[in-house]
C-alpha positions as CSV (number, residue, x, y, z in Angstrom):
1,X,0.0,0.0,0.2
2,X,1.6,3.4,-1.0
3,X,2.0,5.6,1.6
4,X,1.0,9.5,1.0
5,X,3.5,11.5,2.6
6,X,1.8,14.5,4.7
7,X,2.4,18.1,4.5
8,X,1.4,21.2,6.4
9,X,-2.0,22.9,5.5
10,X,-0.1,26.0,4.4
11,X,2.2,24.1,2.4
12,X,-0.6,22.6,0.5
13,X,-2.6,26.3,0.4
14,X,0.4,27.8,-1.4
15,X,0.8,25.2,-3.8
16,X,-2.8,25.2,-4.9
17,X,-2.9,29.2,-5.1
18,X,0.0,28.8,-7.1
19,X,-0.9,26.4,-9.5
20,X,-4.3,27.9,-9.6
21,X,-3.2,31.3,-10.6
22,X,-0.4,29.4,-13.1
23,X,-3.0,27.4,-14.5
24,X,-5.4,30.3,-15.3
25,X,-2.7,32.3,-17.1
26,X,-1.5,29.5,-19.2
27,X,-5.3,28.8,-20.3
28,X,-5.4,32.6,-20.9
29,X,-2.3,32.7,-22.8
30,X,-3.0,29.6,-24.3
31,X,-6.0,31.1,-25.7
32,X,-4.6,34.4,-26.6
33,X,-2.3,32.7,-28.9
34,X,-4.5,30.5,-30.3
35,X,-6.8,33.4,-31.5
36,X,-3.9,36.0,-32.2
37,X,-1.4,33.9,-34.2
38,X,-4.0,32.5,-36.5
39,X,-5.3,36.3,-37.1
40,X,-2.1,37.4,-37.2
41,X,-1.0,34.7,-39.9
42,X,-4.2,35.2,-42.1
43,X,-3.6,39.3,-41.9
44,X,-0.1,38.6,-43.3
45,X,-1.1,36.0,-45.9
46,X,-3.9,38.7,-47.3
47,X,-1.2,41.3,-47.6
48,X,1.0,38.9,-49.3
49,X,-1.0,37.8,-52.1
50,X,-1.9,41.5,-52.6
51,X,1.6,42.2,-52.7
52,X,2.6,39.5,-55.4
53,X,-0.3,40.9,-57.7
54,X,1.2,44.6,-56.8
55,X,4.9,43.7,-57.6
56,X,3.7,42.1,-61.0
57,X,1.5,45.0,-62.0
58,X,4.6,47.5,-61.2
59,X,7.4,45.4,-62.9
60,X,4.9,44.8,-65.9
61,X,4.6,48.4,-65.7
62,X,8.5,49.1,-65.6
63,X,9.5,46.7,-68.1
64,X,6.8,48.0,-71.0
65,X,9.1,51.1,-70.7
66,X,11.7,49.5,-71.2
67,X,10.3,47.5,-74.6
68,X,9.1,51.3,-75.6
69,X,12.5,52.6,-75.5
70,X,14.0,49.3,-77.5
71,X,11.4,49.8,-79.7
72,X,12.1,53.6,-80.3
73,X,15.6,52.8,-80.8
74,X,14.8,49.6,-83.1
75,X,12.7,51.6,-85.4
76,X,15.7,54.4,-85.6
77,X,18.3,52.2,-86.3
78,X,16.5,50.0,-89.1
79,X,16.0,53.4,-91.2
80,X,19.8,54.3,-90.8
81,X,22.3,53.4,-93.7
82,X,24.3,50.5,-93.1
83,X,27.8,52.4,-92.3
84,X,26.3,54.5,-89.9
85,X,24.9,51.9,-87.6
86,X,27.9,51.2,-85.2
87,X,28.6,54.8,-85.2
88,X,25.2,55.9,-84.2
89,X,24.9,53.0,-81.7
90,X,28.1,53.3,-79.7
91,X,27.5,57.0,-78.5
92,X,25.5,56.0,-75.7
93,X,26.9,56.0,-72.1
94,X,24.0,55.9,-70.1
95,X,20.5,54.1,-70.5
96,X,18.8,51.3,-69.1
97,X,20.3,48.9,-71.4
98,X,23.5,46.9,-70.4
99,X,24.3,46.1,-74.2
100,X,21.8,46.3,-77.3
101,X,22.3,45.2,-81.0
102,X,21.0,45.0,-84.3
103,X,20.1,41.8,-86.2
104,X,19.2,41.7,-89.5
105,X,16.7,39.3,-91.2
106,X,19.4,37.0,-92.2
107,X,20.7,36.6,-88.9
108,X,24.0,38.7,-89.3
109,X,24.8,41.0,-86.6
110,X,24.8,44.4,-88.1
111,X,25.3,46.7,-84.6
112,X,26.2,46.3,-81.2
113,X,26.7,48.4,-78.2
114,X,28.1,46.9,-74.9
115,X,28.3,49.5,-71.8
116,X,31.5,50.1,-71.0
117,X,33.4,47.8,-73.7
118,X,36.5,48.3,-75.2
119,X,36.0,49.7,-79.0
120,X,37.8,46.9,-80.3
121,X,34.8,44.3,-78.9
122,X,32.8,45.4,-82.1
123,X,35.9,44.3,-84.3
124,X,35.6,40.8,-83.0
125,X,31.9,40.6,-83.1
126,X,31.3,42.0,-86.5
127,X,29.6,39.6,-89.1
128,X,28.7,37.2,-86.2
129,X,26.2,34.8,-87.3
130,X,23.3,35.2,-84.5
131,X,20.3,33.1,-86.7
132,X,20.3,30.4,-84.3
133,X,19.6,32.7,-81.1
134,X,16.3,31.8,-79.7
135,X,15.3,35.2,-79.2
136,X,15.9,36.2,-82.8
137,X,14.1,33.4,-84.1
138,X,11.3,33.8,-81.7
139,X,11.1,37.7,-82.2
140,X,11.1,37.3,-85.9
141,X,7.8,35.6,-86.1
142,X,6.0,37.7,-83.1
143,X,4.8,40.9,-83.2
144,X,5.3,41.8,-79.5
145,X,8.2,41.7,-77.5
146,X,10.0,38.5,-76.3
147,X,11.6,38.4,-73.3
148,X,14.2,36.2,-72.0
149,X,15.0,34.1,-69.2
150,X,18.3,34.4,-67.3
151,X,21.2,33.4,-70.1
152,X,24.9,33.8,-71.0
153,X,24.9,36.4,-73.8
154,X,27.4,36.0,-76.2
155,X,27.5,39.8,-76.8
156,X,28.2,41.0,-73.6
157,X,29.7,37.9,-72.1
158,X,27.5,38.5,-68.8
159,X,24.6,36.4,-67.2
160,X,21.5,38.7,-67.8
161,X,18.2,38.9,-69.0
162,X,17.3,40.3,-72.5
163,X,14.1,41.4,-74.6
164,X,13.8,41.3,-78.2
165,X,11.7,43.3,-80.8
166,X,11.2,43.2,-84.3
167,X,12.2,46.2,-85.8
168,X,11.2,46.4,-89.4
169,X,9.4,44.7,-91.5
170,X,12.2,42.9,-93.6
171,X,13.1,40.9,-90.6
172,X,15.8,43.3,-88.6
173,X,15.2,42.4,-84.9
174,X,16.9,44.6,-82.1
175,X,18.0,42.8,-78.8
176,X,18.7,44.6,-75.6
177,X,20.2,43.2,-72.7
178,X,19.5,44.4,-68.6
179,X,19.8,43.8,-65.5
180,X,16.2,43.6,-64.2
181,X,17.7,43.7,-60.8
182,X,19.2,47.4,-61.6
183,X,16.2,48.5,-63.3
184,X,13.6,47.8,-60.6
185,X,13.6,48.5,-56.9
186,X,12.8,45.5,-55.5
187,X,12.1,47.2,-51.6
188,X,9.4,47.0,-49.1
189,X,7.1,50.1,-50.2
190,X,4.9,47.6,-52.4
191,X,3.5,46.2,-48.9
192,X,2.1,47.5,-45.6
193,X,3.9,44.8,-43.8
194,X,7.4,45.7,-43.7
195,X,8.4,42.0,-43.4
196,X,7.1,41.1,-46.9
197,X,10.3,39.8,-49.4
198,X,10.1,39.9,-52.9
199,X,11.4,37.4,-55.6
200,X,11.3,37.1,-59.6
201,X,11.9,33.8,-61.1
202,X,12.4,32.8,-64.7
203,X,10.2,30.0,-66.2
204,X,12.7,27.5,-65.4
205,X,12.8,28.7,-61.6
206,X,16.0,30.3,-61.8
207,X,16.2,33.5,-59.2
208,X,16.3,36.8,-61.6
209,X,15.6,39.2,-58.7
210,X,14.8,39.1,-54.9
211,X,14.7,42.1,-52.3
212,X,16.8,39.7,-49.9
213,X,20.6,40.0,-50.9
214,X,21.5,36.8,-49.2
215,X,18.6,35.2,-51.5
216,X,20.4,36.7,-54.8
217,X,23.4,34.6,-53.7
218,X,21.6,31.5,-54.7
219,X,20.5,30.6,-58.5
220,X,17.7,28.3,-57.5
221,X,15.2,27.9,-54.3
222,X,13.7,24.4,-54.9
223,X,11.2,25.2,-52.1
224,X,9.7,28.7,-53.6
225,X,9.9,26.8,-57.2
226,X,7.1,24.4,-55.7
227,X,5.0,26.9,-54.7
228,X,5.4,28.9,-58.2
229,X,4.1,25.7,-60.3
230,X,0.7,26.4,-58.4
231,X,0.6,29.8,-60.3
232,X,-1.4,29.6,-63.2
233,X,-2.4,32.0,-66.3
234,X,-5.4,34.4,-65.7
235,X,-5.9,33.4,-61.9
236,X,-4.1,35.9,-59.8
237,X,-1.7,35.1,-57.1
238,X,-1.9,31.7,-55.3
239,X,-1.0,31.2,-51.6
240,X,1.7,28.2,-50.4
241,X,4.0,27.5,-47.9
242,X,7.6,26.9,-48.0
243,X,10.9,26.6,-45.8
244,X,13.8,28.5,-46.8
245,X,17.3,28.0,-45.0
246,X,15.5,26.6,-42.0
247,X,12.9,29.7,-41.7
248,X,9.2,29.1,-42.5
249,X,7.2,31.2,-45.0
250,X,3.8,32.1,-46.8
251,X,4.4,32.5,-50.2
252,X,2.3,34.0,-52.6
253,X,3.1,33.6,-56.6
254,X,1.8,35.2,-59.4
255,X,2.3,34.2,-63.2
256,X,3.1,36.9,-65.6
257,X,1.6,36.2,-69.2
258,X,3.7,38.9,-70.8
259,X,7.0,37.9,-69.4
260,X,6.4,34.0,-68.3
261,X,8.0,34.8,-65.1
262,X,7.0,34.3,-61.6
263,X,6.5,37.3,-59.4
264,X,6.6,36.1,-55.5
265,X,6.1,37.5,-52.4
266,X,6.8,36.0,-48.8
267,X,6.6,36.5,-45.4
268,X,7.5,34.5,-42.5
269,X,5.3,32.5,-40.4
270,X,5.4,30.7,-37.1
271,X,7.9,31.9,-34.4
272,X,10.3,33.0,-37.6
273,X,7.7,36.1,-38.0
274,X,8.3,39.1,-35.6
275,X,5.0,39.8,-34.7
276,X,4.3,36.4,-33.6
277,X,7.6,35.6,-31.8
278,X,6.5,39.1,-30.0
279,X,3.7,38.0,-28.8
280,X,4.7,34.8,-28.0
281,X,7.3,36.5,-25.6
282,X,4.9,39.1,-24.3
283,X,2.3,36.1,-22.9
284,X,5.5,34.0,-22.0
285,X,7.0,37.2,-19.8
286,X,3.3,37.7,-18.6
287,X,3.4,33.9,-17.4
288,X,6.7,34.4,-15.8
289,X,5.8,37.4,-14.1
290,X,2.7,36.0,-12.6
291,X,4.8,33.1,-11.5
292,X,7.4,35.5,-9.6
293,X,4.6,37.9,-8.2
294,X,2.7,34.5,-7.2
295,X,5.7,33.1,-5.1
296,X,6.1,36.4,-3.5
297,X,2.2,37.5,-2.4
298,X,0.9,33.7,-2.1
299,X,2.8,32.8,1.1
300,X,1.7,36.1,2.7
301,X,-1.9,35.4,1.7
302,X,-1.6,31.8,3.0
303,X,-0.3,32.9,6.4
304,X,-3.3,35.2,6.7
305,X,-5.6,32.2,6.0
306,X,-4.0,29.7,8.0
307,X,-3.4,31.8,11.2
308,X,-7.0,31.0,12.5
309,X,-6.8,27.4,11.8
310,X,-3.7,27.2,13.8
311,X,-5.4,28.7,16.6
312,X,-8.2,25.8,16.2
313,X,-5.9,23.2,15.8
314,X,-4.1,24.1,19.1
315,X,-7.5,24.5,21.0
316,X,-8.4,20.8,19.7
317,X,-5.0,19.5,20.9
318,X,-5.1,20.9,24.5
319,X,-9.0,19.5,24.3
320,X,-7.3,16.1,23.5
321,X,-5.0,16.3,26.2
322,X,-7.9,16.7,28.4
323,X,-6.9,20.0,29.5
324,X,-9.9,22.2,30.1
325,X,-9.6,25.6,28.6
326,X,-11.9,28.3,27.9
327,X,-14.0,28.5,24.9
328,X,-12.1,30.3,21.6
329,X,-12.9,34.0,20.5
330,X,-14.5,34.2,17.8
331,X,-12.7,35.4,14.3
332,X,-13.5,37.1,11.3
333,X,-14.1,33.6,9.4
334,X,-17.6,32.3,9.8
335,X,-16.5,28.7,9.2
336,X,-13.7,28.4,11.5
337,X,-16.3,30.0,14.3
338,X,-18.4,27.4,13.4
339,X,-15.6,24.6,13.9
340,X,-14.3,26.2,17.1
341,X,-18.1,26.0,18.7
342,X,-18.4,22.4,17.7
343,X,-15.0,21.3,19.1
344,X,-15.9,22.8,22.3
345,X,-19.4,21.1,22.5
346,X,-17.3,17.8,21.2
347,X,-15.0,18.2,24.0
348,X,-18.2,18.6,26.4
349,X,-19.4,15.6,25.2
350,X,-16.1,13.5,25.4
351,X,-15.8,14.6,28.9
352,X,-19.3,13.1,29.5
353,X,-18.6,10.1,27.8
354,X,-15.5,9.7,29.7
355,X,-17.4,9.6,33.1
356,X,-19.9,7.4,31.7
357,X,-17.1,4.6,30.9
358,X,-15.3,5.2,34.2
359,X,-18.9,3.4,35.7
360,X,-19.3,0.9,32.6
361,X,-15.9,-0.4,33.6
362,X,-16.3,-1.3,37.3
363,X,-18.6,-4.2,36.1
364,X,-16.8,-4.8,32.9
365,X,-14.5,-7.4,34.8
366,X,-17.2,-9.6,36.0
367,X,-19.1,-9.7,33.0
368,X,-15.8,-10.6,31.0
369,X,-14.8,-13.7,33.8
370,X,-18.5,-15.0,33.1
371,X,-17.9,-14.8,29.6
372,X,-14.7,-16.7,29.6
373,X,-16.4,-19.4,31.5
374,X,-19.2,-19.7,29.1
375,X,-16.9,-19.6,25.9
376,X,-14.7,-22.4,27.4
377,X,-17.9,-24.4,28.4
378,X,-19.2,-24.1,24.6
379,X,-15.5,-24.7,23.2
380,X,-15.6,-28.0,25.1
381,X,-18.7,-29.2,23.8
382,X,-17.6,-28.2,20.1
383,X,-14.2,-30.1,20.6
384,X,-16.5,-33.4,21.6
385,X,-18.9,-32.7,18.6
386,X,-15.9,-32.0,16.1
387,X,-14.5,-35.7,17.2
388,X,-17.8,-37.6,16.7
389,X,-18.2,-35.8,13.4
390,X,-14.7,-37.1,12.4
391,X,-15.5,-40.7,13.3
392,X,-18.7,-40.2,11.8
393,X,-17.2,-39.5,8.8
394,X,-14.4,-42.2,9.1
395,X,-17.4,-44.8,9.6
396,X,-19.1,-43.2,6.5
397,X,-16.1,-43.8,4.0
398,X,-15.5,-46.9,5.4
399,X,-19.4,-47.9,4.9
400,X,-19.2,-46.5,1.3
401,X,-16.2,-48.7,0.8
402,X,-18.2,-51.6,1.9
403,X,-21.2,-50.6,0.1
404,X,-19.3,-50.7,-3.0
405,X,-17.6,-53.9,-2.6
406,X,-21.5,-55.1,-1.5
407,X,-22.6,-53.8,-4.8
408,X,-19.9,-55.7,-6.5
409,X,-20.5,-58.9,-4.5
410,X,-23.9,-58.7,-5.7
411,X,-23.1,-58.2,-9.2
412,X,-20.5,-60.8,-9.4
413,X,-22.8,-63.3,-8.0
414,X,-25.6,-62.4,-10.4
415,X,-23.0,-62.5,-12.9
416,X,-22.0,-66.1,-11.9
417,X,-25.3,-67.3,-12.3
418,X,-25.3,-67.1,-16.1
419,X,-21.8,-69.4,-16.6
420,X,-22.6,-71.6,-13.8
421,X,-26.3,-72.2,-14.9
422,X,-25.2,-72.8,-18.2
423,X,-22.6,-75.2,-17.2
424,X,-25.1,-77.3,-15.4
425,X,-27.2,-77.5,-18.1
426,X,-24.8,-78.7,-20.5
427,X,-23.5,-81.8,-17.7
428,X,-27.3,-82.6,-17.5
429,X,-27.8,-83.1,-21.0
430,X,-24.3,-84.6,-21.1
431,X,-25.8,-87.3,-18.6
432,X,-29.0,-87.6,-20.4
433,X,-26.8,-88.3,-23.9
434,X,-24.6,-90.8,-22.0
435,X,-27.8,-92.9,-21.1
436,X,-29.3,-92.4,-24.1
437,X,-26.3,-93.9,-26.1
438,X,-26.2,-96.7,-23.2
439,X,-29.4,-97.7,-24.6
440,X,-28.4,-97.4,-28.5
441,X,-25.3,-100.0,-27.8
442,X,-27.2,-102.1,-26.2
443,X,-29.9,-102.4,-29.0
444,X,-27.2,-102.3,-32.0
445,X,-24.9,-99.5,-32.5
446,X,-24.4,-97.8,-35.9
447,X,-21.3,-95.8,-37.0
448,X,-23.9,-92.5,-37.5
449,X,-25.2,-92.8,-33.5
450,X,-21.4,-93.2,-32.5
451,X,-21.0,-90.0,-34.9
452,X,-23.8,-88.3,-33.5
453,X,-22.9,-89.0,-29.6
454,X,-19.2,-87.9,-30.2
455,X,-20.2,-84.6,-31.6
456,X,-23.0,-84.1,-28.9
457,X,-20.3,-84.7,-26.5
458,X,-17.5,-82.8,-28.2
459,X,-20.1,-79.4,-27.9
460,X,-21.2,-80.0,-24.9
461,X,-17.5,-80.3,-23.4
462,X,-16.7,-77.2,-25.1
463,X,-19.8,-75.4,-23.5
464,X,-18.8,-76.4,-19.9
465,X,-14.9,-75.5,-20.4
466,X,-16.4,-72.0,-22.1
467,X,-18.8,-71.4,-18.8
468,X,-16.2,-72.5,-16.2
469,X,-13.7,-70.3,-17.7
470,X,-16.0,-67.7,-17.7
471,X,-16.7,-68.1,-14.2
472,X,-13.0,-68.7,-13.2
473,X,-12.0,-65.1,-14.6
474,X,-15.2,-63.4,-12.9
475,X,-14.1,-65.1,-9.7
476,X,-10.4,-64.2,-10.1
477,X,-11.1,-60.5,-11.3
478,X,-13.6,-60.4,-7.9
479,X,-10.7,-61.9,-5.8
480,X,-8.4,-59.3,-6.9
481,X,-10.6,-56.4,-6.9
482,X,-11.9,-57.3,-3.3
483,X,-8.2,-57.6,-2.2
484,X,-7.3,-54.1,-3.8
485,X,-10.9,-52.6,-2.3
486,X,-10.5,-53.9,1.2
487,X,-6.8,-52.6,1.8
488,X,-4.2,-50.4,0.0
489,X,-1.3,-52.4,-1.0
490,X,1.1,-50.9,-3.2
491,X,2.3,-53.0,-5.9
492,X,3.4,-52.6,-9.6
493,X,0.5,-53.0,-12.0
494,X,-0.6,-52.6,-15.5
495,X,-2.9,-49.7,-15.8
496,X,-4.9,-51.6,-18.7
497,X,-5.4,-54.8,-16.9
498,X,-7.0,-52.7,-13.9
499,X,-9.4,-50.7,-16.4
500,X,-10.5,-54.0,-17.9
501,X,-11.0,-55.7,-14.3
502,X,-13.0,-52.7,-13.6
503,X,-15.2,-52.9,-16.5
504,X,-15.6,-56.6,-16.1
505,X,-16.8,-56.3,-12.5
506,X,-19.4,-53.4,-13.7
507,X,-20.7,-55.5,-16.5
508,X,-23.9,-56.8,-14.1
509,X,-24.6,-53.1,-13.6
510,X,-24.7,-52.0,-17.4
511,X,-26.9,-55.3,-18.7
512,X,-30.3,-53.5,-17.8
513,X,-29.0,-49.9,-18.9
514,X,-28.6,-48.7,-22.4
515,X,-25.2,-46.9,-21.2
516,X,-21.9,-48.4,-23.0
517,X,-18.3,-47.9,-21.4
518,X,-15.4,-47.1,-24.2
519,X,-11.8,-47.1,-23.3
520,X,-9.1,-45.2,-25.5
521,X,-5.4,-46.2,-23.9
522,X,-2.8,-44.6,-25.9
523,X,-0.1,-47.0,-24.4
524,X,0.0,-49.6,-21.8
525,X,1.2,-48.0,-18.9
526,X,2.7,-49.5,-15.7
527,X,2.1,-48.0,-12.5
528,X,4.1,-48.3,-9.2
529,X,1.4,-47.2,-7.0
530,X,-2.3,-48.4,-5.4
531,X,-4.4,-50.4,-7.7
532,X,-7.2,-50.7,-5.0
533,X,-7.5,-46.9,-4.8
534,X,-7.0,-46.6,-8.6
535,X,-9.9,-48.9,-9.4
536,X,-12.0,-47.4,-6.7
537,X,-11.7,-44.1,-8.4
538,X,-12.7,-45.1,-11.8
539,X,-15.5,-47.3,-10.1
540,X,-16.9,-44.0,-8.4
541,X,-16.4,-42.1,-11.5
542,X,-18.3,-44.4,-13.5
543,X,-20.9,-45.1,-10.9
544,X,-21.5,-41.2,-10.5
545,X,-22.3,-40.9,-14.0
546,X,-24.9,-43.8,-14.2
547,X,-26.3,-42.0,-11.3
548,X,-26.2,-38.6,-12.1
549,X,-25.4,-38.0,-15.8
550,X,-28.1,-40.3,-17.6
551,X,-31.5,-41.0,-16.8
552,X,-32.7,-45.0,-16.3
553,X,-33.8,-45.4,-19.9
554,X,-31.0,-43.3,-21.5
555,X,-28.7,-43.9,-24.2
556,X,-25.3,-42.8,-23.3
557,X,-21.6,-43.2,-23.5
558,X,-18.7,-43.1,-21.0
559,X,-15.2,-43.3,-22.2
560,X,-12.3,-43.6,-20.3
561,X,-9.2,-42.5,-21.8
562,X,-5.5,-42.7,-20.5
563,X,-2.6,-40.8,-22.0
564,X,1.3,-40.0,-21.0
565,X,1.2,-36.6,-19.7
566,X,3.9,-34.6,-22.5
567,X,4.3,-31.5,-19.7
568,X,4.9,-33.4,-16.6
569,X,7.6,-36.2,-17.0
570,X,6.8,-39.7,-15.7
571,X,3.1,-38.8,-15.0
572,X,-0.5,-39.9,-17.1
573,X,-3.3,-38.3,-17.5
574,X,-6.8,-40.2,-16.8
575,X,-10.0,-38.9,-18.1
576,X,-13.6,-40.1,-17.6
577,X,-15.9,-38.5,-19.7
578,X,-19.5,-38.9,-20.3
579,X,-22.1,-37.4,-22.8
580,X,-24.9,-37.0,-20.1
581,X,-26.9,-33.8,-19.0
582,X,-24.1,-31.9,-17.2
583,X,-23.7,-29.7,-14.5
584,X,-24.6,-26.2,-13.7
585,X,-21.4,-23.9,-12.3
586,X,-23.0,-23.9,-8.7
587,X,-22.9,-27.9,-8.9
588,X,-19.5,-28.0,-10.0
589,X,-18.2,-25.9,-7.3
590,X,-19.0,-28.2,-4.9
591,X,-18.8,-31.7,-6.1
592,X,-16.1,-32.9,-4.1
593,X,-17.3,-31.5,-0.7
594,X,-18.1,-34.6,1.5
595,X,-21.9,-34.9,1.9
596,X,-23.0,-32.7,-1.0
597,X,-25.2,-34.7,-3.2
598,X,-27.9,-33.6,-5.7
599,X,-30.1,-36.6,-4.7
600,X,-30.1,-36.5,-0.8
601,X,-32.9,-38.2,0.8
602,X,-32.9,-40.9,-2.5
603,X,-29.9,-43.1,-2.0
604,X,-27.0,-40.5,-2.2
605,X,-24.5,-39.7,0.5
606,X,-22.6,-37.3,-1.1
607,X,-19.1,-39.2,-0.4
608,X,-18.2,-40.6,-3.4
609,X,-16.3,-38.0,-5.3
610,X,-15.2,-36.8,-1.9
611,X,-13.4,-40.6,-1.2
612,X,-12.2,-40.0,-4.8
613,X,-10.6,-36.6,-4.5
614,X,-9.1,-37.6,-1.3
615,X,-7.9,-40.7,-2.9
616,X,-6.3,-38.9,-5.8
617,X,-4.7,-36.2,-3.7
618,X,-3.0,-38.0,-0.5
619,X,-2.5,-41.6,-1.7
620,X,-1.6,-41.6,-5.5
621,X,-0.6,-37.8,-5.0
622,X,-2.0,-36.3,-8.0
623,X,-4.4,-33.9,-9.0
624,X,-8.4,-34.3,-10.0
625,X,-10.6,-31.5,-11.7
626,X,-13.8,-31.2,-13.5
627,X,-15.5,-29.8,-16.1
628,X,-18.9,-29.7,-17.1
629,X,-22.1,-27.4,-18.6
630,X,-25.5,-28.2,-18.9
631,X,-26.2,-30.8,-21.7
632,X,-22.7,-31.1,-22.6
633,X,-21.8,-33.8,-20.3
634,X,-19.0,-34.3,-17.8
635,X,-15.1,-34.7,-17.8
636,X,-13.2,-35.3,-14.8
637,X,-9.5,-35.0,-15.3
638,X,-6.8,-36.8,-13.0
639,X,-3.4,-36.2,-13.2
640,X,-1.0,-38.5,-11.3
641,X,2.8,-39.5,-11.3
642,X,3.7,-43.0,-12.3
643,X,5.3,-43.7,-9.2
644,X,3.3,-42.7,-6.4
645,X,5.0,-40.5,-3.3
646,X,6.5,-42.5,-1.2
647,X,5.5,-41.0,2.2
648,X,2.1,-42.0,1.4
649,X,0.6,-44.0,4.5
650,X,-1.1,-46.8,4.1
651,X,-4.6,-47.3,4.9
């Protein structure tokens, strides 16, 4: 039993107040976080979707101006003489483009401008064939500007983005290269939430521009790419979630039909979001503050509340010690005042009861002496009764044994009548045949008469011999069973022989009953035990089945099974089963109790199974159990050693 360690009430009260206050704040703080965090996240998600749409519209507008500038330059160059193209295109030193160049319809480079490039660079590029340039090929067949993904330019030698526009009807194309990052300012001015970051990805998922310089050091952001794939044309920004560099983001992605790029806006979420983190820190700080304040204030309040109770406890202790004290003064707590008043009344009642007990104790000793003498007399009578019952039980057990032997003698006597009567009839017939044969011999003997006489003599002799042997077997079995039943002699015996003898002796009892006995012996086993008790056990179990399991005219079977015990070495299992009416659980629980019988007053003593159980347990050194159910028959299971215990007393 677990013993709970006792604590002072003040300690329990302090713990209760602290836990209550902390639990209350914990619940309130949790509710605040559960309500506010989804609100904050929803606000940020709404803002990031709007920011993605806004950056798409803004950058498309900026790049439209870029397209317009390049288109003007292209038209101007397309109408210039060939000899003036390079000199005209090489003058600009400032502008949007890092490089732009004109390509004739046949794919030959006509003129090129590269910011801050050596003049000799044009000489290296003169006559370059760009007919396989994808931008050139798409622009020659398109009436609108064609934007590229990030690629390595053969003209400027830089990784850049480019836009291509058809400059004339004869197929001339002008291509401008520029850094989108330098042309647009990806800052937080797009959205009201300053924690929003922006990125532009080309159709291959490569980063073109990003408001975070750290992100620009990467070429790809696979986590962001997974979100951008959900964005489709003409459906606005799509919201998703991504984790980049161990930071959790809500990401909105919008697809540009004009550029073929993805414009994304992202905001941190969870504890990575400053607003959520700040709210969480405030709640945790308030929880810690409540804990500190509680630890400071609670002991004071506990002292104030416990002081009156301590006074009541001291008052009760003094009363318990028998001290006479004045009634306690009332305080400010009504319940404590009632408790003090009740304790005073209790003390008075205890004092009165003590006086009454003193008077009662004066006569108690005399009553105890009288009761002791009475109990001794009753105990003597009970001992005598118990001894008489023990003797009666032994006599009943012996009577039961002798009754069983008497029934056996009666059955054997009845069974002997048949072979002896048959033998007597055969002898009488043989005598008559001898007289007839003698008369025939006087009148003249024929061969046929002699033959008939010899045949009849042979038949009658065989009948006499068979019946005498039958009677001898019965007498032999009776002698062995009678000897074994009347005295418990230990010897080695075959279990098969004992069972056969028992079945033979029970044959008269079964002649007028439609009940058969079957035996199923796995292997003949030799036991070093008590054959008389072993046979008595089997007889009692079969008799019990005949009396209780079947009605007088009911067909049935009693099966005897013998098998070696596979779990216990050198042990044998004996089972006696019947297919009779079975027993209820209430009867099954008491079948081995002495004098318990369901046929009390009709010849049953209730000792048969009790004797059987005692013989199995004490003499054979085994165990007996029974299983049964109404309508399903009964099975008695005996497990006993092949060698009975040496210390078993003989009876």
